[in-house]
C-alpha positions in Angstrom: -54.2 25.3 76.3 -55.0 28.4 74.2 -52.8 31.2 75.6 -50.0 32.1 78.0 -52.5 32.5 80.8 -53.5 28.9 80.3 -49.9 27.7 80.6 -49.5 29.8 83.8 -52.7 28.3 85.2 -51.5 24.7 84.6 -48.0 25.5 85.9 -49.5 27.0 89.1 -51.7 24.0 89.6 -48.8 21.6 89.3 -46.6 23.6 91.6 -49.2 23.5 94.3 -49.1 19.7 94.5 -47.1 18.5 97.5 -43.9 16.9 96.5 -43.4 19.0 93.3 -40.1 20.8 93.2 -40.4 22.5 89.9 -42.8 22.7 87.0 -42.4 24.1 83.5 -45.4 24.3 81.0 -44.7 24.9 77.4 -47.6 26.4 75.4 -46.1 25.6 72.0 -45.7 21.9 72.6 -48.6 21.5 75.1 -46.1 19.7 77.4 -45.4 20.0 81.1 -42.0 19.0 82.5 -42.2 18.3 86.3 -39.5 17.6 88.8 -41.1 15.8 91.8 -40.4 13.5 94.7 -41.9 10.1 93.9 -42.2 9.3 97.6 -44.8 12.1 98.0 -46.6 12.2 94.6 -46.9 10.1 91.5 -47.6 10.9 87.8 -51.3 10.1 88.3 -51.7 12.8 90.9 -50.0 15.3 88.6 -52.4 14.4 85.7 -55.3 14.9 88.1 -54.0 18.3 89.2 -54.0 19.4 85.5 -57.5 18.1 85.0 -58.7 19.7 88.2 -57.4 23.0 86.8 -59.8 22.6 83.9 -57.5 21.1 81.2 -57.4 17.8 79.4 -54.4 15.5 79.5 -53.8 12.8 76.8 -52.3 9.5 77.8 -48.7 10.4 78.8 -47.4 6.9 78.3 -45.6 5.7 75.2 -42.2 5.6 73.5 -40.9 7.3 70.4 -43.9 6.1 68.4 -46.1 8.3 70.7 -43.8 11.2 71.0 -44.9 12.9 67.8 -48.1 13.7 69.7 -47.6 17.4 69.5 -47.4 17.4 65.7 -50.3 14.9 65.3 -52.5 16.9 67.7 -51.6 20.1 65.8 -52.7 18.4 62.6 -55.9 17.1 64.1 -56.6 20.5 65.6 -55.9 22.2 62.3 -58.4 19.9 60.5 -61.1 20.5 63.1 -60.6 24.2 63.1 -60.6 24.3 59.3 -64.1 22.7 59.3 -65.3 25.2 61.9 -63.9 28.1 60.0 -65.6 27.0 56.7 -69.0 26.6 58.3 -68.7 29.5 60.6 -67.3 31.7 57.8 -70.3 31.0 55.6 -72.8 31.8 58.4 -70.8 34.9 59.5 -70.6 36.2 55.9 -74.4 36.0 55.5 -74.9 37.7 58.9 -72.4 40.4 58.0 -74.1 41.1 54.6 -77.5 41.3 56.3 -76.3 43.6 59.0 -74.6 46.0 56.4 -77.8 46.5 54.4 -76.9 50.2 54.0 -73.7 49.2 52.2 -75.3 46.3 50.3 -78.8 47.2 49.1 -78.9 44.2 46.9 -79.0 41.8 49.9 -82.4 40.0 50.0 -84.9 41.6 52.4 -85.2 38.4 54.5 -81.6 38.7 55.5 -82.2 42.2 56.8 -84.6 40.8 59.4 -83.0 40.9 62.9 -84.7 37.6 63.9 -83.1 35.9 60.9 -79.7 37.3 61.8 -80.3 36.2 65.4 -81.0 32.6 64.2 -77.9 32.5 61.9 -75.6 33.9 64.6 -76.7 31.6 67.3 -75.0 28.4 66.0 -71.8 30.4 65.5 -72.0 31.7 69.0 -72.8 28.5 70.9 -71.8 25.6 68.6 -68.6 26.9 67.0 -67.9 29.1 70.0 -68.5 26.3 72.5 -64.7 25.8 73.0 -64.5 29.4 74.4 -67.3 28.9 76.9 -65.9 25.5 77.9 -62.4 27.0 78.5 -63.9 30.1 80.3 -66.0 27.9 82.6 -63.1 25.7 83.5 -61.0 28.8 84.3 -63.9 30.3 86.3 -64.4 27.1 88.4 -60.7 27.5 89.5 -60.9 31.2 90.1 -58.7 32.1 87.2 -59.1 33.6 83.7 -57.6 33.1 80.3 -58.0 34.1 76.7 -61.2 32.0 76.4 -62.6 34.2 79.2 -61.9 37.3 77.1 -63.5 35.9 73.9 -66.5 34.4 75.7 -67.3 37.6 77.7 -66.7 40.0 74.7 -68.7 38.1 72.1 -71.5 37.2 74.6 -71.9 40.9 75.5 -72.3 41.8 71.8 -74.7 38.8 71.3 -76.9 39.4 74.3 -77.1 43.2 73.6 -78.2 42.4 70.0 -80.7 39.7 71.2 -82.2 42.2 73.7 -82.4 44.8 71.0 -84.2 42.4 68.7 -86.6 41.1 71.3 -87.5 44.3 73.2 -86.4 47.3 71.1 -88.7 49.6 73.1 -86.6 49.1 76.2 -83.6 50.8 74.5 -85.8 53.5 73.0 -87.0 54.4 76.5 -83.4 54.9 77.5 -82.9 57.2 74.4 -80.7 54.6 72.7 -81.3 53.8 69.0 -81.8 50.0 68.7 -78.9 48.4 66.8 -77.9 44.7 66.4 -74.3 43.5 66.5 -74.8 39.8 65.6 -72.2 40.3 62.8 -69.7 41.5 65.4 -70.0 38.5 67.6 -70.1 36.0 64.7 -67.2 37.5 62.8 -65.1 37.8 65.9 -65.5 34.1 66.7 -64.7 33.1 63.1 -61.7 35.3 62.9 -60.3 34.0 66.2 -60.9 30.4 65.0 -59.2 31.3 61.8 -56.2 32.6 63.7 -56.1 29.5 65.8 -56.2 27.4 62.6 -53.2 29.2 61.2 -51.5 28.9 64.5 -52.1 25.2 64.7 -50.8 24.8 61.2 -47.6 26.8 62.0 -47.1 25.0 65.4 -47.3 21.7 63.5 -44.5 22.9 61.2 -42.3 23.8 64.3 -42.4 20.1 65.2 -41.3 19.0 61.8 -37.8 18.2 62.9 -39.2 15.6 65.3 -41.3 14.1 62.6 -38.3 13.9 60.3 -36.2 12.2 62.9 -39.0 9.7 63.6 -39.3 9.1 59.9 -35.7 7.8 59.9 -36.6 4.7 62.0 -36.3 1.4 60.1 -39.4 -0.8 60.2 -37.8 -4.2 59.7 -34.6 -6.1 60.3 -33.0 -9.4 59.0 -32.1 -11.7 61.9 -29.7 -14.5 61.3 -30.2 -17.5 63.7 -30.3 -21.3 63.7 -33.4 -21.2 61.5 -31.6 -19.1 58.9 -32.2 -15.6 57.7 -35.7 -14.1 58.4 -37.2 -10.6 58.3 -38.9 -9.4 61.5 -40.3 -6.1 62.8 -37.4 -4.0 64.3 -39.3 -4.1 67.6 -38.5 -7.8 67.9 -34.7 -7.4 67.7 -33.0 -8.1 71.0 -29.5 -7.2 72.3 -27.1 -9.9 71.1 -29.0 -10.8 67.9 -27.0 -11.2 64.7 -28.4 -9.1 61.9 -27.7 -9.0 58.1 -27.6 -5.7 56.4 -27.6 -5.6 52.6 -26.5 -2.8 50.2 -28.9 0.2 50.1 -30.7 -0.8 53.4 -31.0 1.2 56.6 -29.1 -0.3 59.6 -31.9 -1.4 62.0 -30.3 -0.9 65.4 -27.0 0.2 67.0 -24.4 -2.5 66.9 -20.9 -3.8 66.0 -19.9 -5.2 62.7 -18.9 -8.9 62.9 -18.1 -9.6 59.3 -17.9 -7.7 56.1 -17.1 -4.1 55.1 -19.1 -1.2 53.7 -19.4 2.6 53.4 -22.1 4.0 55.7 -24.0 7.3 55.1 -24.3 8.8 58.6 -25.6 12.2 57.4 -29.0 11.8 59.1 -27.3 11.5 62.5 -24.1 13.6 62.2 -25.0 16.0 59.5 -21.8 15.1 57.6 -22.4 14.3 53.9 -19.4 12.1 53.2 -19.9 8.3 53.9 -17.7 6.6 56.5 -15.9 3.3 55.8 -16.6 0.6 58.4 -15.3 -2.9 59.0 -15.2 -5.7 61.6 -15.1 -4.3 65.1 -16.5 -0.9 64.1 -19.7 0.5 65.6 -22.7 1.4 63.5 -25.7 3.5 64.4 -29.3 2.5 63.7 -31.2 4.4 60.9 -27.9 5.2 59.0 -27.7 4.0 55.4 -25.6 1.1 54.2 -24.2 2.3 50.8 -22.6 -0.6 49.0 -21.3 -3.5 51.1 -23.1 -6.4 52.9 -22.2 -7.2 56.5 -23.3 -8.9 59.6 -23.6 -7.0 62.9 -24.4 -7.9 66.5 -27.2 -5.7 68.1 -25.9 -3.7 71.0 -28.7 -1.2 71.6 -32.3 -1.6 70.6 -35.6 0.3 71.2 -35.3 3.5 73.2 -31.6 2.8 73.9 -30.6 3.5 70.3 -28.8 6.7 69.5 -31.7 7.8 67.3 -34.2 7.3 70.1 -32.0 9.2 72.5 -31.6 12.1 70.0 -35.4 12.3 69.5 -35.8 12.3 73.3 -33.1 15.0 73.7 -34.6 17.2 71.1 -38.1 16.9 72.6 -36.8 17.7 76.1 -35.0 20.7 74.7 -38.2 21.9 72.9 -40.2 21.6 76.1 -37.9 23.8 78.2 -37.9 27.6 78.7 -35.1 30.0 78.1 -34.4 32.5 80.9 -35.5 35.3 78.6 -39.1 34.0 78.9 -39.4 34.7 82.6 -40.6 38.3 82.2 -43.3 37.1 79.7 -44.4 34.4 82.2 -44.7 36.9 85.0 -46.8 39.2 82.9 -49.0 36.3 81.6 -50.0 35.4 85.2 -51.6 38.9 85.6 -52.5 39.6 82.0 -56.1 38.4 81.7 -57.4 39.8 85.0 -55.8 43.2 84.2 -57.3 43.2 80.7 -60.8 42.5 82.2 -60.3 45.3 84.6 -59.3 47.7 81.8 -62.3 46.6 79.8 -64.7 47.2 82.7 -63.1 50.6 83.4 -63.5 51.4 79.7 -67.2 50.5 79.8 -67.8 52.6 82.9 -65.9 55.7 81.6 -67.6 55.7 78.2 -71.0 55.0 79.8 -70.6 58.2 81.8 -68.6 60.5 79.5 -69.3 59.1 76.1 -71.1 60.8 73.2 -74.8 60.3 72.5 -75.7 56.6 72.5 -73.4 56.0 75.5 -74.4 52.4 76.2 -73.7 51.2 72.6 -70.5 53.2 72.5 -69.3 51.8 75.8 -70.3 48.3 74.8 -68.3 48.3 71.5 -65.2 49.7 73.3 -65.6 47.1 76.0 -65.7 44.3 73.5 -62.8 45.7 71.5 -60.5 45.8 74.6 -61.4 42.2 75.5 -60.9 40.9 71.9 -57.7 42.8 71.0 -55.7 41.6 74.1 -53.6 38.7 73.0 -51.8 36.6 75.6 -51.2 34.0 72.9 -48.4 36.1 71.3 -46.6 36.4 74.7 -46.9 32.7 75.3 -45.7 31.6 71.9 -42.8 34.2 71.5 -40.1 32.1 73.1 -41.1 28.4 72.8 -41.8 28.5 69.1 -38.4 30.0 68.4 -36.8 27.4 70.8 -38.6 24.6 69.0 -37.5 25.7 65.5 -34.0 26.5 66.7 -33.4 23.1 68.4 -35.0 21.3 65.4 -32.8 23.2 63.0 -29.8 22.2 65.1 -30.8 18.5 65.2 -30.9 18.5 61.4 -27.3 19.7 61.4 -26.2 17.2 64.1 -26.2 19.8 66.8 -28.1 18.4 69.8 -29.1 21.2 72.3 -30.1 20.0 75.8 -32.3 22.9 76.8 -33.5 26.4 76.0 -31.3 27.7 78.7 -28.2 26.2 77.0 -29.3 27.7 73.7 -29.6 31.2 75.2 -26.4 30.9 77.2 -24.3 30.2 74.1 -24.8 33.7 72.7 -23.4 35.2 76.0 -20.1 33.3 75.8 -17.0 35.3 75.3 -14.3 32.6 75.6 -14.1 29.3 73.8 -11.7 26.7 75.2 -10.7 23.8 72.9 -9.2 20.5 74.1 -6.5 19.6 71.7 -6.4 15.8 71.3 -9.5 14.5 69.5 -11.0 17.9 69.3 -8.7 20.2 67.3 -6.8 17.2 66.1 -7.9 13.9 64.6 -7.1 12.0 67.8 -4.8 9.5 66.2 -1.2 9.9 64.9 -0.5 9.9 61.2 2.8 9.7 59.2 3.8 13.2 58.2 7.5 13.1 57.2 9.8 10.4 55.8 13.5 11.3 56.1 15.8 8.7 54.5 19.5 8.5 55.4 22.1 8.6 52.6 21.9 5.5 50.4 18.3 4.6 51.3 15.2 5.4 49.2 12.1 6.9 50.9 9.8 4.1 49.8 12.3 1.5 50.8 12.6 3.1 54.3 8.8 3.2 54.7 8.3 -0.4 53.5 10.9 -1.8 56.0 9.6 0.3 58.9 5.9 -0.5 58.2 6.6 -4.2 57.7 8.4 -4.4 61.0 5.5 -2.5 62.7 2.9 -4.9 61.3 3.2 -7.0 64.5 2.9 -4.0 66.8 -0.3 -2.8 68.5 1.2 0.6 69.5 -0.7 3.6 68.0 2.6 5.0 66.5 3.4 1.7 64.9 -0.1 1.5 63.4 0.3 5.0 62.1 3.5 4.0 60.2 1.6 1.0 58.6 -1.3 3.3 57.6 1.2 5.8 56.1 2.7 3.1 53.9 -0.6 1.8 52.7 -1.8 5.3 52.0 1.2 5.7 49.6 0.4 2.4 47.8 3.2 0.4 49.4 2.5 -3.3 49.9 3.5 -4.2 53.5 4.7 -7.7 54.5 4.3 -9.6 57.7 7.6 -9.7 59.7 9.4 -12.6 61.0 11.1 -13.0 64.4 9.1 -10.0 65.8 10.0 -8.6 69.2 8.4 -5.6 70.9 10.8 -3.7 73.2 8.6 -2.0 75.8 9.0 1.8 75.8 11.6 1.7 73.1 10.3 0.3 69.8 10.3 -3.0 67.9 12.7 -5.4 66.2 11.9 -7.8 63.4 13.2 -9.6 60.3 11.9 -8.3 56.9 13.0 -10.1 53.7 16.2 -11.3 55.3 17.2 -7.9 56.8 17.2 -7.0 60.5 15.1 -3.9 61.1 14.9 -1.8 64.3 12.2 0.9 64.6 12.1 3.1 67.7 13.6 5.8 69.8 17.1 7.3 69.3 18.2 5.5 72.5 17.1 2.1 71.0 19.2 2.5 67.8 22.2 3.9 69.6 22.1 1.1 72.1 22.5 -1.4 69.2 25.6 0.4 68.1 24.0 2.5 65.3 25.2 6.1 64.9 22.1 8.3 64.8 24.0 11.7 64.8 23.5 12.5 61.0 19.7 12.9 61.6 19.6 14.2 65.2 19.4 17.9 64.2 16.5 17.1 61.8 14.7 15.1 64.5 15.0 18.0 66.9 13.6 20.3 64.2 10.6 18.1 63.6 10.0 17.8 67.4 9.9 21.6 67.5 6.9 21.3 65.1 5.1 19.1 67.6 6.0 15.8 65.8 7.2 12.5 67.3 10.2 11.0 65.5 11.1 7.4 65.3 14.5 6.2 64.0 14.9 3.2 61.7 18.0 1.0 61.6 18.6 -1.7 59.0 21.3 -4.4 59.4 23.3 -2.3 61.9 23.2 1.0 60.0 21.0 4.1 60.1 18.3 3.9 57.4 16.4 7.1 58.3 13.7 8.5 60.5 9.9 8.8 60.2 7.9 11.7 61.8 4.4 11.2 63.1 1.9 13.6 64.5 -1.7 13.9 65.7 -2.7 16.0 62.7 -4.9 19.0 62.9 -8.5 18.6 61.6 -9.0 20.4 58.2 -11.9 22.3 59.8 -9.9 23.5 62.8 -8.3 26.6 61.5 -11.4 27.9 59.6 -13.5 27.4 62.7 -11.1 29.2 64.9 -10.9 32.1 62.4 -14.7 32.4 62.3 -15.0 32.3 66.1 -12.4 35.0 66.4 -14.3 37.0 63.8 -17.4 36.8 66.0 -15.4 38.5 68.7 -14.7 35.4 70.8 -11.4 34.6 72.6 -10.1 31.2 71.7 -7.9 29.1 74.0 -6.3 25.7 73.5 -6.0 23.3 76.5 -3.6 20.4 76.3 -1.4 18.1 78.3 1.5 18.4 75.7 4.7 20.2 76.5 4.8 23.9 75.8 6.8 23.6 72.5 4.6 20.9 71.0 1.5 22.8 72.1 2.7 26.1 70.7 3.3 24.4 67.3 -0.2 22.9 67.1 -1.8 26.1 68.3 0.0 28.2 65.7 -1.1 25.8 62.9 -4.7 26.2 64.2 -4.4 30.0 64.4 -4.7 30.1 68.2 -2.5 32.5 70.2 -3.5 31.6 73.7 -2.3 28.2 74.9 -2.4 26.5 78.3 0.0 23.5 78.0 0.9 20.6 80.4 -2.6 20.3 81.9 -3.5 17.0 83.4 -7.0 15.6 82.4 -8.2 16.1 86.0 -7.0 19.7 86.1 -9.0 20.9 83.1 -12.0 21.8 85.1 -9.9 23.9 87.4 -8.6 25.9 84.4 -12.1 26.6 83.3 -13.0 27.6 86.9 -10.1 30.1 87.0 -11.3 31.6 83.7 -14.8 32.0 85.1 -13.4 33.6 88.3 -11.7 36.2 86.0 -15.1 37.2 84.7 -15.1 35.1 81.5 -18.2 33.2 80.2 -16.7 30.0 79.0 -17.7 27.4 76.4 -15.6 24.2 76.7 -15.3 22.1 73.5 -14.1 18.5 74.2 -14.6 14.9 73.3 -17.3 14.3 75.9 -15.6 11.6 77.9 -12.2 12.5 79.4 -13.2 16.1 79.3 -16.5 15.5 81.2 -15.5 17.5 84.4 -14.5 20.5 82.3 -17.6 20.3 80.2 -19.7 20.3 83.3 -17.9 23.2 84.9 -18.1 25.5 81.8 -21.0 27.8 81.3 -21.7 25.8 78.1 -20.2 22.4 77.5 -19.9 21.2 73.9 -19.1 17.6 73.3 -17.7 16.4 70.0 -18.4 12.8 69.2 -21.0 10.3 68.1 -23.6 10.9 70.7 -22.2 8.7 73.5 -24.1 8.5 76.8 -21.4 10.4 78.6 -21.4 13.2 76.0 -25.2 13.6 76.1 -25.3 13.4 79.9 -22.5 15.9 80.5 -22.6 18.4 77.7 -25.1 21.2 77.2 -24.6 20.7 73.5 -23.6 17.5 71.7 -22.1 17.9 68.2 -22.7 14.6 66.5 -19.9 15.0 64.0 -16.2 15.7 64.6 -16.4 18.7 62.2 -15.5 21.8 64.1 -17.7 23.9 61.7 -20.5 22.6 63.9 -19.1 24.7 66.8 -19.4 27.8 64.7 -22.9 26.7 63.6 -24.0 26.3 67.3 -22.9 29.9 68.0 -24.7 31.2 64.9 -27.8 29.2 65.7 -27.9 30.6 69.3 -27.5 34.2 68.2 -30.2 33.9 65.5 -32.6 32.2 67.8 -32.2 34.7 70.6 -32.5 37.5 68.1 -35.8 36.0 66.9 -37.1 35.6 70.5 -36.3 39.2 71.2 -38.2 40.3 68.0 -41.1 38.1 69.0 -41.3 39.5 72.6 -40.9 43.1 71.4 -43.8 42.8 68.9 -46.0 40.8 71.4 -45.5 43.5 74.1 -45.7 46.4 71.6 -48.9 45.0 70.2 -50.6 44.8 73.5 -49.2 48.1 74.9 -50.5 49.9 71.8 -53.6 47.9 70.9 -55.4 47.9 74.3 -55.4 51.7 74.8 -56.5 52.2 71.2 -59.3 49.7 71.7 -60.2 51.5 74.9 -60.8 54.7 72.8 -57.9 56.9 73.9 -57.6 58.3 70.3 -61.3 59.2 70.1 -61.2 62.5 72.1 -58.4 63.9 69.8 -58.8 62.2 66.5 -62.3 60.8 66.6 -61.0 57.3 66.0 -62.5 54.1 67.4 -61.4 50.5 66.8 -64.1 48.2 65.4 -64.2 45.0 67.4 -64.1 43.0 64.2 -60.8 44.7 63.2 -59.6 44.1 66.8 -60.3 40.3 66.4 -58.5 40.1 63.1 -55.5 41.9 64.6 -55.5 39.6 67.6 -55.6 36.5 65.5 -52.8 37.7 63.2 -50.5 38.7 66.2 -49.9 35.2 67.3 -49.6 33.9 63.8 -47.0 36.6 63.0 -45.0 35.5 66.1 -45.0 31.8 65.0 -44.2 32.8 61.4 -41.3 34.9 62.5 -39.9 31.9 64.4 -40.4 29.7 61.3 -37.9 31.9 59.5 -35.2 30.1 61.4 -35.8 27.0 59.3 -34.4 28.9 56.3 -31.4 30.2 58.2 -28.0 29.2 56.8 -25.8 28.1 59.6 
C-alpha cells in the first residue's frame, strides 16, 4: 500500500466479504486486523480478497520471529528504493540539464537533442516508474483509484505530450502551439516521489524500532538439567516443567519459578524499573530479564508465545495496528480523495484549455500534472498510525503496555482518576512501623521476643513482625511450644520465657493488664495502623504497630495528577478512619471507604453517571470488574494474563509514576496526531488550488510540477518525522 486511499480500498474489500464483522487497515504497519465469523469465512478467503483488490499479501503465519515483518519489509523497501533513486536520479539529472539548455549553455549538444532526452527518460518512466503503473492498473481493475493513479496519469501525460512533440512537432505548430518537451518534468517527478517514499520507508522502519528492541531481548539458548546432566539447548526446545540452570550475568530463558538458589534480577527491560529485585525459592521470574550475581535453578512455567515477553510483543503490535477514533475523519476523506483530485485535475485542464493564455494546451497540461502530483493522500494516511506506533512503542520501553489506539486517545479525555488502595497506593503487605515498649522493657528486646514467637506463624501480620526485626539487624530464634490461637494471635516459648503476641483481648484474657498502652494503641489505630500487644511471663511488655505502608511514589504521583487538573479518588474496603489516614498521607481529599471488592465497579458506574470520565487504577486481578467498567482501566502488576485481558493499559511496574507517564504520553501523542492531521489537511487544501492556478490571474504565479512533486514527497516525510519526535519525549 502506498497511501490512505490504498488502505481504504483494502478495508473496503475485506468488509465486503461475507462473515466479516469489522476490518481495520493500518497504512503505517501494512497490517489488517479483521473480526470475522470462522463458520462463514476463513483466513485464506480474506487473503484472497486483498489480492483480488490488487494488493500483495505476505505469508501471515509465524510467531514472534516473524512479527518484525513491518520493520524488515521497511528496510528491504528502503534498500530497493535507494537503488532506484540513485539510478533514476542520475538519469533525471542528465535529462534536466539537457532540457534547461538556456540555463546551462555548457551542456554538450548531444544532450540537447529531444530524441536523446526521450531515450534517457523512457527507463525512468517505465522501469523505475513501473510500480506506479502496476498499482494504478490494479486499482483500475477494481474500479478504484489511489496515489499510484495520480502519479501514473500525471507523469504519463507529460511524457506522452513530450514524445508527440518530439516525433511530430508539425502537429503542434499547426495548432499554433510552440513545440516543447517535458521529459525532465516526468523523470524528475518520478525520482522525487521515489525519494520521498525512500525517506518514508526509512522513517516507518524507525517507528517499528520498539518492536525490534523487544525482540532483541529474547534469549537464544537455555541450560536444561536432566538425567543426562546439564546441557545447552536452543530456547525453542524448552518445555513446561523442565528444570533450567541460570548462571550469573545470563538472561533468564523463559518464565518460571525458582526452585533453588537466590539472586538479584534486573527486570528493567520488562518493567522499566532500574533497581534489581531480590528473588529466592518460590519466587517467579520472567524470561529475558537479567540475572545479576547469583546462580539458581528454575522450573519452566511458560515457554514460547506464552511467555510474558511474547505477550508484550503481541500486545504492542496489536496496539500499533489499531486506529484512534480521531482518525475517522481522515479515513472518510481518504475514501473520496483520489477521485475528487482527478476530477479537479480534469476541470483544471478544461478551464485553462478554454480560458488560458497563449499556448493553452501546454499551460493546461502543466497545471493538470501539478494538481495530480501535489495531492498527497499519504500524509492523511500516515498522520495517525505513525504517532500511535511511536507512542505505544515509547510506552513499551517504559513498561506501559497500551492495548489500542482508542485507549491511548481516551486517556487524555479522562477527568477523574480512581485508585484502589491496597496493592496500588500501598505496597500490599504490612510492615512494622512503630515499636512501643512498656516500662522496664527495651525496644529491641520487645521486637526480638515478638518476632521469635511469630517465627512459627504464617499470618501476614506475624511475618511483618519478623521482617521488621530482621530489617533492624535483630537475630530471631525459632520458638518452642508454639501455638496459634485462631483470630487472636500466637503463644510460644522463647529462651525460657512465655510470650504472647496478639490482640488486646488475648492478653487481657490471660490476666495481663493492657490499660497502660490502650490510649497509644487507639492513637495508632487512628493513623490507620494495626496494633498487636505483647505479653511476657504474665506482664505487659509493649505493643507493635503494623501498617500497609504507602508506596514512596504515591504522593508525588497524586500531586502531579492533580497538577494536570485531574480529580483523584481513593477506593478502599477499610473503615472510614483508617481510609482517611492513608488518603491524607497520599495527598488525596476524596475517599470512598468500606467498599466491598464486588461493589467497586458500581462506584465507577455512579461516577460515570454523574458525567465523569473515569480512569481506574488497580492491581488487575481483584479489581477486574472496575477496570473493565472504567473508561480507561490501568492495571498495576507484572503483566498477568488477567491484567492484560481486562485493562486498557498495563503498567508493568508497581511504580505509580507510570500512571503519570501514561497520561503525559497520551496527551503528547494526541497533540502530535492533531498536528499531523492539521498539516496534512492544510497542505492539500492550500496546495491543490495553487497547483490548479488560482493565483495566476491575480499574481501571475504557477506551480511547477517538479516543485509540486517535491512538496508532495516531503509532506508525508514531515508527518512521519513529526511523529518520531515522540521518541525523544521525556515522560
